[in-house]
C-alpha positions in Angstrom: 124.9 68.1 190.0 128.6 67.0 190.0 130.6 67.3 193.2 133.3 69.9 193.5 136.1 69.3 191.1 139.2 67.8 192.7 142.7 69.0 191.8 143.4 66.4 189.1 146.2 68.0 187.3 148.2 65.3 185.6 145.6 62.6 186.5 146.4 60.3 183.5 149.9 60.0 184.9 148.9 59.2 188.5 149.2 55.6 189.6 146.0 53.8 190.4 147.1 53.7 194.1 147.7 57.5 194.0 144.2 58.0 192.6 142.6 55.9 195.3 144.5 57.9 198.0 143.7 61.3 196.6 140.1 60.9 195.3 137.5 59.6 197.7 135.2 57.0 196.0 137.7 56.3 193.2 138.4 52.7 194.4 134.9 51.6 193.5 135.0 53.3 190.1 138.4 51.7 189.2 137.3 48.3 190.4 134.0 48.7 188.5 136.0 49.2 185.3 138.0 46.0 186.0 141.2 47.8 187.0 143.3 45.8 189.5 144.5 47.7 192.5 146.7 44.9 193.8 149.6 44.3 191.4 148.4 46.8 188.8 148.0 49.6 191.3 151.4 50.9 190.4 150.5 51.5 186.7 149.6 55.1 185.6 145.9 55.5 184.8 146.7 56.1 181.1 148.6 52.8 180.9 146.0 50.8 182.8 143.2 52.2 180.6 145.2 51.3 177.5 145.9 47.8 178.7 142.3 47.2 179.5 140.9 48.8 176.3 139.1 51.5 178.3 138.4 55.1 177.1 140.7 57.3 179.2 138.4 60.3 179.0 135.3 58.4 180.0 137.2 56.7 182.9 138.4 60.1 184.2 135.0 61.6 183.9 133.6 58.6 186.0 135.9 59.5 188.9 134.1 61.4 191.7 134.9 65.1 191.6 136.9 64.8 188.3 136.3 67.5 185.7 133.7 67.0 183.0 135.1 65.8 179.7 136.0 68.4 177.1 134.7 66.9 173.9 137.5 68.7 172.0 140.3 67.5 174.2 142.7 64.8 172.9 141.7 61.4 174.1 138.1 62.6 174.8 
């Protein structure tokens, strides 16, 4: 069972630093996907995913408490 869904409105536009501050456990997920929290922490999630060739929908779904992916949603 997934944990309760966090308020992730606008999540693709949050910076990596903001995600780490607002979502407990997100740091490990981002680092596990190769996303840099040092210099790259100021990038929005959408941009960081694009630069690293990551699927944005899958990355969001991997974050603790994030909503499950809607298969019909753009970028899913």
